[in-house]
N, C-alpha and C positions, 0 to 999 in steps of 0.2 A: 504494500500500500504506500502511496505517496504521502509522506508526513510533512510536506512543506507548509510553512505558515502562510496561509493565503492572505491574511490581513496585511502582511508586510510586503506583498508583491507590488512592484512599481509598474504602472501602466506603460505599455509600449505605444509607439506612434500608430500602429495598426489598430490598437484598442481605442485610442482617441478618435481615430478616423471612423470607426464603426459607431462609436458613442455619439458622434455629432450628427448622425443620420436621423432625420425626423420621420421618414416614412416607415410606418409599422410593418407594412407588408414586406419590406426589404429585410427587416430585422428577423422575421420568421425564417428559420432554417439557416441562420448564420453559423458559420463554423469558426471556432476559436482554436488557437494552437495548443492551449493547455487548459486544464480545469481551473487553475488559479486565475488565469486571465479572464475566463468566463465569469468567475465569481466576482472579480473586481468590477467588471463591466456591469453586472446585475446590481451590485451595491450602489454604484453611481447612478444607474438608471432609476432605482428605487428612491434614492435621495432626491433626485430632481422632480420625481412625480409624487412626492409627499408621503412615502411609506418606508418602513424599514424592512430589511430582508434578513433571511436566515437560511442556513443549509438544511435541506430536508433529508429524505431517505437516501442512503448510500447503498448500492448493491455491488457485491464483489463477485469475481469469477472463482473458479476452482483453485487458482493459485494465490488468491488473496489480493489481487489487483483490483482497483476500482473499475467497475464495468459501467455504471451509470450513477450520476449525481444529480439530485433535484435541488433547485433553488426556488424559494417561495417567499411569500409575504410572512412576516413574523406573526401575524394574527390569523394565518390560515388554520381552519379547523375550530376556531373559537366560536362559541354561540353567545350572542348578546342576550341581555335580559328581556328585551322586547320580543325576540324570537321565541324565547321560552314562554312568555306570557301568552303570545298568540297561539302557540301549539297547545297550551293548557286550555285555553278558551275553546278551541276547535274540538278538543277531546271531550270537554264537558257537554257540548251540544251534540256530540255524536258524529262530527264531521272528521274526515281524514286531513292529512297535511300534505297538500301538493302532490308531487310525483309518486310518493309512497302509496297514497290511496289509489292512484290509477293502476299501479302494478298489482297491489293486493286484490282489489276488487275485479281486476281483469284477468286473473290467472286462467280461469276456465275458458273465457272467450279467446284469450291468446292461444291456448292449446287447440281449441277447435279451429281457429283460423290457421294455425300451423298445419293441422291435418288437411285443411282445404288446399293449401299450397302443395302438400305432399301428393294429393290426388292428381295435380297437373303433371308432376314428374312421374308418377306411378298410377296409371289409370285403374289398375286392379287393387289399389289400396282400399282397405275396408275399415270403417270405424262406425261404431254406433254407441249410444249412451242413453241413459234414462235420467229423468229429472224428478226431484222430490216435489211435494206439494208446495214447499216454501220457495221453489224455483232454483234450489241449489242442485249441483251435480250429485247424482246418486251412484250409478255404476257406469263403467266405461270399458270397452274392449276394442282392440284394433289389431290388424294384421296386414302385412304388405304382400305384394305379389310373389316374392321369392318364398316367403313362409307358406303361402297357400299352395304353391307348386310343390314344395317339399312335402307337404301333407299328403298330396296325391300319391307320392312315391313311398313315403315313410310314415304315413299316419296310421299304421296298423296298431301301434302302441303309443299311448300318451301318459305323461306323468305331470301332476301339478300339486302345488303346495302353497300355503299362504303364511309366510313367517316374517316378512319384512314390512314394517309399518313406519319407518323413520322418514316421514315427510311432514309437511306443515300441518296436514289435516289428520294425521294418525290413521290413514286409510291403508288396509292391507293391499299388497301388490301380489297378483296371482299369475306367474308365468306358466304357460302350458308348453311343455317341451317334449321332444322325442329323440330318436337316435337315427343318424343317417347311415349310409353304407360304409363309412369309415369308423363306425362306433363312436362318433363324436356327437355331442349334444347340439341339437338344433331347436330354434324357437318357432313354434307354430302361431302363437298369439299371446297377447298380454292383456290382463284385465286389472283395473283398479276398482275395488269394490268398497261399498259402504260398511258392510259387516260380514260375518261369517255364518250366516243362517242358511238353512236349506233352500229357502226361497231365492236368496241371492245366488247360490251356486247353481240352482236350476236356471236362472236367467242367463248366467254366464255360459253354461253348457248349451242352452238353446241357441243363443247368439253365435256360439262357436260353430255349431253344426250349420247354422245359416251361412256363416262365412265359408265353410268348406263344402258347400253344395249338398248338405244333408248326408254326407258320407260319415258314418259312425266308425269309431275305432273298434278294433277287435278286443283290446285289453286296456285297462286303466290301472295305474299305480298311484296310490295316495297314502297319507298317514291314516291313523285310526279315527279321524274326526267323523262323528256320527252324522253330522249335517251333510258332509260330502257323500257318505254312503247312501243316504236317502235321496240325494239329488241324482246320483248315478243310476240308482234303481228306477227313478222316475223318468229321466230323459233318455238314457242309453241302457235300457234293461238287458239287451243282448250282449253287452260287453262284459268280459270277465274281469272282476275286480280283485286286486291284490293289495295287501297292506305292506307298508314300508318295513323292511327287515331291520333297518337301523333304529327306527323308533321302537320297534318291539323289543330289541335287545336292550335298549336304554330303559324301557319300562320294566323289563324283567329284573334288571339290577335295582331299580328304584323300589319295586314292590317286594321283592324277596330279599335282596341285599346280600346274596351269596354269589361270588364270582364263578364258583364251580357250577352253580345252577344256571347262570347266564350262559356259560360256555356249552353246557349240555343242551340248553334250550335252543341256542343258535345252531347246533348240530342237527337237532330235529327239524329245524326250520328249513335248512338248505340241502339236506341229504336227498339223493335220488333213490328213494325207497318206493316200494309199492304201498298201497293203502294198508294192506294187512301188516306189512313190515313196520310201517309207521305206528299203527295202533299198538303193536306189541312193544315197540321201543318207548312210546309215550307213557304207557301204563307202568313200565318198568322204571322209567326215569322219574316220574312223579312219585312213585312209591319209595324210591331210593332217598329222595330228599324230604319225604314225609310232608308233602304240601297238597295232599288230595283235597282238603277242605278249604284251601286258600281261595278267596273270592276271585282274585286275578287269574289264578290257574284254571279255575272252573270256567270263567268267561272265555279264556283263550282256547280251552278244550272244546267249547261249544262252537267257536268260530274258526276252527282249524282249517276249514275249506278256503279261508281268505289269506292264509299265510304259509301253510305247510306245502313244501314243494311236492310232496307225494300226492296231494289233492289237486295241485295246479299243473301237474305234468300232462302234456298234450295240448295245453293252451299256449299260444304264442305270446311271449313276453320279451323277445330280443335280449334275454339275459339281464333285464332290468329288475333289480331286487329291492331298490329303495328310491326315495325321492331326493337323493343326494345331488342329482343333476339340477334340481330346482334350488336346493340349498346352496350350491356353488354359485348359481346365478344371483341369489339373494346376498351371498357374501360379497360378490363383486359390486353389487349396488351399495352395500354398507360401506365399502371402502371409498367408492366414488362420491357418496352422499354422506359425508361425515357430519354435516350440519343439516338442519331442517331445510328442505328444498321445496320449490313449487312443483306443480304437475309437469310443467314444461321441462324443468330440469330433469325430472325423473324419466320422462319420455326420451329425451336426448341421450341420457345415460344408457337407457336400455337399447337405443339404436346403436350406440357405440359398441355395446356388447354383441349385438347381432352382427355388426360389421366385422368384429374380430372372429366370430364364428364362421362367417362366410369366407374370410381370409384363410382360416385354418382348413376349411374344406378345399379351397383352391390349392393350398400347399399339399394336402393329402392326395388330391387328384394328380398333381405333378409327380409325387413320389410313387404312386401306384402305376403310372403310365411310363415313367422315364427311368425307373430304377428296378433292379432285380435282386431280391433277397437271396441269402445263402440257403442251399438245400441241406437238410440235416440227416437224410437217409439215403440209401442206395436205390430207392424207388424213384429214379430220375424222371421217367415219363409221367408217373403218378403226380409227383410234386409240380412238374412243369405245367401240366394241365390245370392244376389247382391255382398256380400263380397267374396263368393267363386268364383265368376266369374270375377270381376273387380280387377284391382290393387288398392293399398291403396289410391292413390290420386284420381283415378277415382271413388272409392267408396265414398270419401268425397264429390266430386261434386254431386254424386247421392243423398247423404243425404241432401245436401242443397236444391235440388229440391223436395225431399220427405217432407221436413219441410214446403215448400210453397204450397204443393198441398192442404193443409187444407183451404186455402183461396178461394177455388173454390167449386162450387156446381152445380149439374146437374139440369138445369131448365126444359129441355125437352128431351125426348127420343123417337125416331121414328124407327120403325122396317120396313125394306124394304123387301118385299117378292120376288121381282124380282131378286135382286143380293145377297140376304141373308146377307145383311149388316145392322148394327145398327148405327144410327146417334144420336150423343149426342151433346147438345147445353149447354155450360157451361157459368156461370156468375161468375165474381170475386167479392169478398167482397168490398163494397163501390164503385163499378164501374158498375152501372146498364146499362150504355149506350153501353158497349162493350159485344159482344157475341163471344165465341170461339167454333168452330165446329170441331168435331172429328168423324170420321167414323171407325167402327170396323168390319173387315171381319172374321167371326168365322172359315171359312175354312182354311185360311192361317194365322190366328192370327196376322193380320196386322192392325196397327193403323195409320191412315192418319190424319194429323193435318193441319189446314188451314195456320198456320204460319210456318210450316215446320222447326221447330227448331231442331228436331232430325237429319234431313238431313244436317244441318249446323254444328252441334257440334258432333253428333255421340253418345250422351247419352240421355236416356229417359227424357223428360221434365215433368214438374209438371202436365200439363193437361193430358198427357198419363197415368201418375201414378195414377191420380185421377180416371180415367175410369177403370184402372185395379183393383183398390181397390173396386170400385163399383161392378165389375164383380166377386169379390172374388177370384182373382188370387193370388196364393202363390209363383209364379215363374215368370221369365221374358220369354216372347215368343222369339223365336230365331230371329224373325224379328227386335227386339229391341236391339240385342246384336251385336255390331260391334267389330270384332276381334282385331282391333288395340288398344283398351282400356282394353283388357283382360290380365290375367296373362300369358297365353300361346300365346301371340301375335306373338312371333318369331317362335313358334313351328308349329302353324297352318298356312295354306296358306292365305295370305291377300285377302280380298274380292275384291280388285280392280285389282288383277292380273288375266289375262285371263287364261283359262284352257290350252290353247295352249302355254305353257311357253317355251321359247327358252331353249335349252339344256345348254347354257352358264350360265343362271341364276340358273338352278337346280344344276349345278356343283358348282357355288359359294355358294349356300346354303349348300351343302355337305361339302365344304371346311371349312366354318365357324364352322360347327358342329364338324369336326374332328381336328380343329386347336388346341384347348385346350389340347387334348390328345397327339397330335403329338409334341407339344412344350416340353412336359416332356421328350419324347424320344430324341428330339434334344438336350436338355440340358445334358442328360446322355451321348449321343454320342460325344458331344463337348469336353469332358474331355480327350479324347484320339485322337492321330493323325491318328490312323488306319482308322477310318471312313472318315476323311477328305481326305486322299489320295485315298481311294477306290472309292469315289464318284467324284473325280476330282474337288474338291472344289477350290483348289489353282489356277488351270488354269482358272476357270470361274471368280474368283475374280480379277486375274491379267488382264484378258481381259476387265472387266468392269471398271477398274481403269484408263483407258486411258482418258486423259482430252479431253473435247470437245472444239470446236472452238468458242463457244459463248463468247462474250465480255461483260463486265460490262456496264450498262447504265451510262449516264453522271450523275454525282452527282448534287443534287440540291443545288444551292448557296443561302444561307440565308442572306439577307441584314440586317445589323445592324442598329438599329434606332439611328440617330444622333440628338442630342439636341443642337440647336444653343445657343450661349452664351447670346444673347439678350433676350432669353426666360427664362433664369434662374434668378429667383428673389431671391436676397439675403435676408435672414431672418433678420428682425430688432430685435435687442436685447433691452429689456426694463428692467428698474429697478424693482427689486422685492419688493421695499418698496413704491415707489410713482407711479410706472408704467410709468415713464418718459423715454425718449430716450437719448442716448449719455452717459449714466453712469450706474453704478450698485449700489447695496445696500451699498457697502463699501464707495463709493464716493458720495453718495446721498447728495445734499445740504440741504434737509429738515431734514435729520438726524443730520447733523452738526449744523443746526439752532437750533434744539432741545437741543443739547448738550451745546450750548453757551448761552441759556436763563438763567434767574435768578434761583438760587437754591430754592427760595421761591415759594410755589404753589399759586402765585398771578394771574396767567393767564392760560387760557386753549386754546390750539391750535385746531381749528376745520379745518380738512382737507376736501377735495372735496367729499370724500365718506361719510361725515357726522359722522365719528367716533370721539369720544372724547379722545384725548391723553393728559394726565397731567403728569407732572414730579415733583417728590418730592425730597427733599434733600437726602433721603436714596437711590435714584436710581443712581448708577454709570453706567459707560459704559457697564459693564457686564450685569447688570440687564436689560438695555434697549434692548440689543441684544437678551437676553433670552426671553423677552416678544414679541419681533418682530418675533422670529423664531417660536413661537407658532401658528401664523396665516399666516406667509408669508414664501416664499421659496426664497433662494438666487439664482439668475440667473447668 
C-alpha cells in the first residue's frame, strides 16, 4: 500500500491546469497521474465550492495495493434532523418514504413484469399465480422451455421438498427436480407457496401437470409430510410414492436414539430383498432391539410399502432414494441469499442455479461424446457396446455391476419346451442359502429377474450380465436398453410416452431443436432497429409492461431473542499467579510475600500446587517476573 502523506503533496502544473477548468463535463472521466494528486485536486475543488472533503472507502487487491479510492463530501451518509422528523411523520400516517416504498410495494409487480419480458425471449415460458382475497400474492409456479422439454424426456420420476423459507415474506420455496441421462439433477419447475397445507400442494401439482401437458410422473419422492401424501393421492393417484430415506434414518435416530438400531433400520430400508425376506428380517430386527410396542416403529411397520425397497422393487425410481437433490438446491439458495431477499432476487438466484445445471449437462455431453473411459474387463466387445450406447456416468454404473457379476455362478439351468424359455438359478459367493432366478426368452431376448432390479433402476444388473456372458452375448439386447440413460436420450422418443403424442408436445420438441439456431438469428437481428419495428416488437413490449394489480404479501416479522439481565453471569477474574479472586498478578499478596522474605535461601515456600519456589539473593524483581511469565499468563 502507498503510505505517502497526501496532505503534504504539492500540486503540479498539470493539476493546476485541470483545476482551473470550469466545464463539469470535461472534469468527468479525468485521469490523474497519482492518487495523491487526485486527492489534492478534490480538496481544492471542495474548498472552492463550499464543502469539505474526506477519503472514503479504500479497496485493495490480493497483494495489498490500492485498487480503488473514493473521495467524498465529509457529510456524506449523515441524516439531518429534518429528514428524521419527516420519515417519522410519514411512518405514523402509514405512508412509505420515497424510493423504498416503491421497491417494497412493487416487488410482486416487478416479478410479474420480469416474467412478461422472459416470455418474449422464451415463448414457451410458463408462469401462473393465485391471489388472496386481500389482493396479495398467494402461490406462484413457473417453468421455462428447457425445463419443460427435459420433463418430456426425464419426467418419469420427480422429487420435491419445501425446506427453504429465508426470504422477506417467510414463504416456502418448492423446487421440483428430476434426474437426466447423466445422473445429474435437473429442474422441472419452481413454486413459491403461501403455506404447506394439502390444498396448496394440490394447487401446485395441478398447475405443474398443466405446465407439462397433463403428463403425470411414474414415481414421486418426498419426505414424510402428510399434506404432501394427501395431495399426491388426490392429483396423481397412479404415481408410486416413496419416502425420503435420509429423513427416515434421521427420524429413527431421533425417536429410538440407538445408532445400532438406525444402522439396522437403514439396512432394511435399502436391501434388495423379496417381500417374504423383508418381513422375516423386520420381525427379527424389531424383536432384537425390543421396540415392538414403540409408536414410531409401529407406524413405520404399517407404512413399509412407502419406504422399504422390497415393496418398491419393480417400480421405476432412477435410483433416487431421498430428497437430497432438493436439499442441495435449497443449500445453494441459502448461500446465495444470506440476507432476506425479495421475490425477484430469489427468482434470479434460482435461474443462476438452473444455468449452472445446464452448463454441467453440456460438459457431460462433451465428455460422453468426445472421451473414452478405460475398460476394466476382458469382455472388450461387451464393454464397447455399452460405452457406445450409454452416457459416461451410466457406463460407470454399468461397470460397477459388471465387476460384481463374477460373484455369481449358475447352479442350475432348465430348458422349457412349452414357452421356449430358459430358466437359470444363480448362487452368490459365500451365500448358499439364497437363490436368484432368471428366465430368458430367446424370441424376444428378454431377461426377467425375480428381484426386478432392472425395472427399478433402468440399467442391467449383475445377475442379467452374468447370464448374458454365459450365453456368449457380445451386445446388449434392446430389451435391456432404456433410452433415458443413452447418449441420444433427447433425440429418441422416450419409452414412457404414448405413440398418440399430443401435437403441443411435438411442437415443443421442434421448438427446442430449433431454438439454438434461431437464437443466433435473433442476436444478429437485434443489432438493428429495422427488424424491431417491422415485427412490432415495441408495441408488444409496451403492452406487457403494464403493472399488475397483485400486492406484496405481508413480510415476516422476526423476533429478536432477549436475554434477561439475571441470566447473564459475570465472569470472575482470577489471579494469574495464585488463581485467587479479587486481585491480579501485579497485586498478588503471595508475590509481595515472596519479595519481602529474607535474601538468604534459608526457607522454601511450598504452594498449594506442590511447586517448589526458592528465592536467592541474585533474584531481583525483574528476575522473579521473568520466571513467572515462563509458566503463567497475566490476566
